[in-house]
C-alpha positions as CSV (number, residue, x, y, z in Angstrom):
1,X,177.1,73.6,-26.7
2,X,173.7,74.5,-25.3
3,X,173.7,77.7,-23.2
4,X,173.2,76.8,-19.5
5,X,169.7,78.3,-19.1
6,X,168.4,76.5,-22.1
7,X,170.1,73.2,-21.2
8,X,168.7,73.3,-17.6
9,X,165.2,74.1,-18.8
10,X,165.3,71.3,-21.4
11,X,166.6,68.9,-18.7
12,X,163.6,69.8,-16.6
13,X,165.1,71.9,-13.9
14,X,162.5,73.5,-11.7
15,X,164.6,76.5,-11.0
16,X,167.3,78.1,-13.3
17,X,169.3,81.0,-11.8
18,X,171.3,83.1,-14.1
19,X,174.1,85.4,-12.8
20,X,175.9,88.2,-14.6
21,X,177.0,91.7,-14.1
22,X,175.3,93.1,-17.3
23,X,171.6,93.6,-17.1
24,X,171.0,93.1,-20.8
25,X,172.5,89.6,-20.6
26,X,170.3,88.8,-17.7
27,X,167.3,89.8,-19.8
28,X,168.4,87.4,-22.5
29,X,168.8,84.6,-19.9
30,X,165.1,85.1,-18.8
31,X,164.1,84.7,-22.5
32,X,166.2,81.4,-22.6
33,X,164.5,79.8,-19.5
34,X,166.1,81.4,-16.4
35,X,163.4,81.6,-13.6
36,X,165.6,83.9,-11.5
37,X,168.4,86.3,-12.1
38,X,171.1,87.8,-9.9
39,X,173.1,90.9,-10.9
40,X,176.5,90.1,-9.4
41,X,177.5,93.7,-9.6
42,X,175.0,94.5,-6.8
43,X,175.3,91.5,-4.4
44,X,177.6,88.6,-3.5
45,X,176.2,85.9,-5.9
46,X,177.2,83.0,-3.6
47,X,175.2,84.5,-0.7
48,X,172.3,85.4,-2.9
49,X,172.1,81.8,-4.3
50,X,172.2,80.4,-0.8
51,X,169.5,82.8,0.4
52,X,167.2,82.0,-2.6
53,X,167.6,78.2,-2.4
54,X,167.9,77.6,1.3
55,X,171.5,76.4,1.2
56,X,172.8,76.1,-2.4
57,X,172.3,74.4,-5.7
58,X,172.9,70.9,-7.0
59,X,174.3,71.8,-10.4
60,X,175.9,75.2,-11.1
61,X,177.5,75.8,-14.5
62,X,180.3,78.3,-14.8
63,X,180.4,79.7,-18.3
64,X,182.6,82.8,-18.1
65,X,186.0,81.3,-17.6
66,X,187.3,83.3,-14.7
67,X,189.0,82.2,-11.6
68,X,186.5,84.0,-9.4
69,X,183.4,82.6,-11.1
70,X,184.9,79.0,-11.1
71,X,185.4,79.2,-7.3
72,X,182.0,80.7,-6.8
73,X,180.3,77.9,-8.7
74,X,181.9,75.5,-6.2
75,X,181.1,77.7,-3.2
76,X,177.3,77.8,-4.0
77,X,176.9,73.9,-4.0
78,X,174.6,72.1,-1.6
79,X,175.7,68.9,-0.1
80,X,176.4,66.2,-2.9
81,X,176.3,68.8,-5.7
82,X,178.5,69.0,-8.7
83,X,179.9,72.2,-10.2
84,X,180.7,72.1,-13.9
85,X,183.2,74.5,-15.4
86,X,182.4,75.1,-19.1
87,X,184.1,78.5,-19.5
88,X,187.7,78.6,-20.6
89,X,189.8,79.4,-17.5
90,X,193.0,80.7,-18.9
91,X,195.9,78.2,-19.2
92,X,198.1,78.2,-16.2
93,X,195.4,79.8,-14.0
94,X,194.7,77.8,-10.8
95,X,191.5,77.9,-8.9
96,X,191.5,77.6,-5.1
97,X,189.1,75.3,-3.2
98,X,188.9,74.6,0.5
99,X,189.6,71.1,1.3
100,X,186.9,70.8,4.0
101,X,184.3,71.4,1.3
102,X,185.0,68.1,-0.3
103,X,183.8,66.4,3.0
104,X,180.3,67.7,2.0
105,X,180.6,65.5,-1.1
106,X,181.0,68.5,-3.3
107,X,182.4,67.8,-6.8
108,X,183.9,69.9,-9.5
109,X,184.3,68.8,-13.2
110,X,185.2,70.4,-16.5
111,X,183.4,70.1,-19.8
112,X,184.6,70.5,-23.4
113,X,182.1,71.5,-26.0
114,X,179.3,70.5,-23.7
115,X,180.5,66.9,-23.4
116,X,178.3,66.2,-26.4
117,X,178.3,63.2,-28.7
118,X,177.9,65.0,-32.1
119,X,176.4,62.2,-34.1
120,X,173.7,61.6,-31.5
121,X,173.2,65.0,-29.9
122,X,173.3,67.4,-32.9
123,X,170.2,66.0,-34.7
124,X,168.3,66.2,-31.4
125,X,169.5,69.7,-30.8
126,X,168.7,70.8,-34.3
127,X,165.1,69.3,-33.9
128,X,164.7,71.1,-30.5
129,X,165.7,74.4,-32.1
130,X,163.3,73.9,-35.1
131,X,160.5,73.0,-32.6
132,X,161.2,76.1,-30.6
133,X,162.4,74.2,-27.5
134,X,166.0,75.4,-27.9
135,X,166.1,79.1,-27.9
136,X,169.3,80.2,-29.6
137,X,168.2,83.2,-31.7
138,X,168.3,85.4,-28.6
139,X,172.1,84.8,-28.5
140,X,172.7,86.8,-31.7
141,X,172.8,90.4,-30.9
142,X,174.2,91.6,-34.2
143,X,175.0,90.5,-37.7
144,X,178.4,91.6,-39.1
145,X,180.1,91.3,-42.4
146,X,183.1,89.1,-42.8
147,X,185.4,92.1,-43.0
148,X,184.1,93.3,-39.6
149,X,185.0,90.0,-37.8
150,X,187.8,91.5,-35.9
151,X,185.7,94.3,-34.5
152,X,183.0,91.8,-33.7
153,X,185.4,89.6,-31.7
154,X,186.6,92.7,-29.7
155,X,182.9,93.4,-28.8
156,X,182.3,89.8,-27.8
157,X,185.5,89.7,-25.7
158,X,184.5,92.9,-24.0
159,X,181.2,91.4,-23.1
160,X,179.3,94.1,-25.0
161,X,177.1,91.6,-26.8
162,X,175.9,88.1,-26.4
163,X,177.1,86.8,-29.7
164,X,177.2,87.8,-33.3
165,X,176.9,86.0,-36.6
166,X,179.0,86.5,-39.7
167,X,177.6,85.3,-43.0
168,X,180.1,83.7,-45.3
169,X,179.2,83.4,-48.9
170,X,181.2,82.0,-51.8
171,X,181.3,84.2,-54.9
172,X,180.1,81.2,-57.0
173,X,177.3,80.0,-54.7
174,X,173.9,81.3,-55.5
175,X,171.7,82.2,-52.6
176,X,167.8,82.7,-52.8
177,X,167.0,86.0,-54.4
178,X,170.6,86.2,-55.8
179,X,170.3,84.5,-59.2
180,X,173.5,86.0,-60.6
181,X,175.6,84.6,-57.8
182,X,176.7,88.0,-56.7
183,X,178.4,88.6,-53.3
184,X,176.3,90.3,-50.6
């Protein structure tokens, strides 16, 4: 799945607005193509978006998986827009939408794994990354050892980092600079 700022920039969006409550994540969003950022801990993000855009956006993407952010993505639509929920809203959690808003032709949809077609999309995405068009390296905020994976997951869940990477190595597989096949 492509992060929303990257995907919007690749798709040719004129304006990409990133919203978060953590300033360091907003800095990363700028590196990935966001033209504007909103710190939701300081302002009402829906009102801020409507003020910035003159009424709302056509395609908001909710990536956090919270009831509130899913509802906000729908509330910041302009007429005829479609909100896409890509964050995992917890099972059993219901979001509330005002029926009148559907008369504005607002739509809401979900997406699993970016709704991609792996055989077709993955080669294109890999080439975009190799060519510097897809900025994924900014998402890795730390490298951890396999035995630290539980602590890394706790950090990720607590939103203290963007993402981490864990390197897995088979004891029998040789890696460059490791001719004896030793574990690192």
